[in-house]
C-alpha positions as CSV (number, residue, x, y, z in Angstrom):
1,M,13.5,35.4,2.1
2,P,14.6,32.5,3.9
3,A,14.0,28.9,2.8
4,K,10.8,27.4,4.8
5,H,11.6,23.7,6.3
6,L,9.0,21.6,7.4
7,F,8.2,21.0,11.0
8,E,5.7,18.7,12.7
9,Y,4.6,19.4,16.1
10,A,2.2,17.9,18.3
11,V,0.1,19.5,21.8
12,L,0.8,17.9,25.2
13,R,-2.1,17.2,26.9
14,V,-2.7,16.4,30.8
15,V,-5.5,13.7,30.8
16,P,-6.7,13.2,34.3
17,R,-9.6,10.5,33.5
18,V,-8.7,8.9,30.3
19,E,-12.1,7.1,29.7
20,R,-13.7,10.8,29.8
21,E,-11.2,12.0,27.3
22,E,-11.0,15.3,28.6
23,F,-7.9,17.2,28.5
24,V,-6.0,20.5,29.2
25,N,-2.9,21.7,26.8
26,V,0.0,21.9,28.9
27,G,2.9,22.0,26.2
28,V,3.9,22.0,22.4
29,I,6.8,19.5,21.1
30,L,7.9,20.5,17.6
31,F,10.3,18.7,15.5
32,C,12.1,20.0,12.3
33,S,14.5,17.6,10.7
34,A,16.2,20.3,8.4
35,Q,17.2,22.0,11.6
36,G,18.0,19.3,14.1
37,F,15.8,20.6,16.3
38,L,13.4,18.9,18.6
39,Q,12.0,20.5,21.6
40,A,9.1,20.5,24.4
41,T,8.0,23.4,26.1
42,C,5.6,23.1,28.8
43,E,3.5,25.4,31.2
44,L,1.6,23.8,34.0
45,N,-1.5,26.4,35.4
46,E,-1.9,24.1,38.4
47,A,-4.8,26.1,39.8
48,R,-6.4,25.6,36.3
49,L,-5.5,21.9,36.6
50,Q,-6.9,21.2,39.9
51,A,-9.8,23.0,39.3
52,F,-10.6,20.9,36.3
53,A,-9.2,17.7,37.5
54,G,-10.0,17.8,41.6
55,A,-7.8,17.4,44.7
56,Q,-7.1,13.6,43.6
57,L,-4.3,14.7,40.6
58,D,-0.8,14.5,41.4
59,L,0.7,17.4,40.4
60,A,4.0,16.3,41.4
61,D,3.8,13.7,39.0
62,V,2.5,15.6,36.3
63,R,5.5,17.8,36.6
64,A,8.0,14.6,36.4
65,R,6.3,13.4,33.3
66,L,6.5,16.4,31.6
67,R,10.1,17.1,32.6
68,S,10.7,13.5,31.1
69,F,9.6,14.6,27.6
70,E,11.8,17.9,27.7
71,R,14.8,15.7,28.9
72,I,13.8,13.0,25.8
73,C,13.9,16.0,23.4
74,G,17.2,16.9,24.6
75,G,18.8,13.6,23.7
76,R,21.1,13.5,26.4
77,A,21.8,10.7,28.8
78,T,19.1,12.1,31.1
79,G,16.5,11.5,28.7
80,G,17.5,7.9,29.5
81,P,17.3,5.0,26.4
82,I,14.7,6.8,24.2
83,G,16.6,10.1,24.5
84,Q,19.7,8.6,23.3
85,L,17.8,7.4,20.1
86,A,18.2,9.4,16.7
87,I,16.2,13.0,16.7
88,A,13.3,11.7,14.5
89,S,13.0,8.7,16.7
90,R,12.7,10.4,19.4
91,F,9.7,12.7,18.5
92,R,8.0,9.4,16.8
93,W,8.2,8.0,20.4
94,L,7.1,10.8,22.0
95,T,3.9,11.4,20.0
96,A,3.0,7.8,19.6
97,Q,-0.7,7.3,21.2
98,R,-0.6,6.2,24.6
99,S,-3.5,5.7,27.2
100,T,-1.9,7.6,30.1
101,I,-2.1,10.9,32.0
102,I,0.2,13.0,29.5
103,Q,-1.1,12.4,26.0
104,T,-0.3,14.0,22.8
105,S,-2.4,15.4,20.0
106,P,-1.9,13.9,16.6
107,V,0.8,15.5,14.6
108,H,0.5,18.5,12.7
109,P,2.7,19.8,9.8
110,G,4.0,22.9,8.7
111,L,6.6,25.2,7.3
112,C,8.6,27.3,9.3
113,D,11.9,29.6,8.9
114,D,13.0,29.5,12.7
115,A,12.3,26.4,14.6
116,A,12.4,27.8,17.8
117,A,9.9,31.0,16.9
118,T,7.4,28.7,15.4
119,L,7.3,26.4,18.7
120,A,7.3,30.0,20.6
121,R,4.3,30.6,18.5
122,L,2.5,27.6,18.9
123,H,2.8,27.6,22.7
124,A,1.5,30.9,23.4
125,Q,-1.4,30.0,21.0
126,L,-2.2,26.7,22.1
127,V,-1.3,26.6,25.8
128,A,-0.7,29.8,27.4
């Protein structure tokens, strides 16, 4: 039986009106130190989001913000200064509490064999 590795994840949420604290899940970020894994998956159901948030929501802005999460996870120069940090620091920065249109859930732990498969499973359960 393969060894289980500790992982942490958070759900990416679009919060169109921060003061109302209503949100739609649009992605998952998963970090597994033992596997050197940090990745975000995003799926923007634009029709659902427009129905939820109204016409004033700038979908292009939301897409750009979500892409920045993916670039930072990738850790390349395209991720900017935060993308150059160590993998654990990038995860902590991405999951820090903020009061913006894109927020993350609290961080949740678990054990996995394969971080990529676990990310796909969580995305299917929590977003799709």
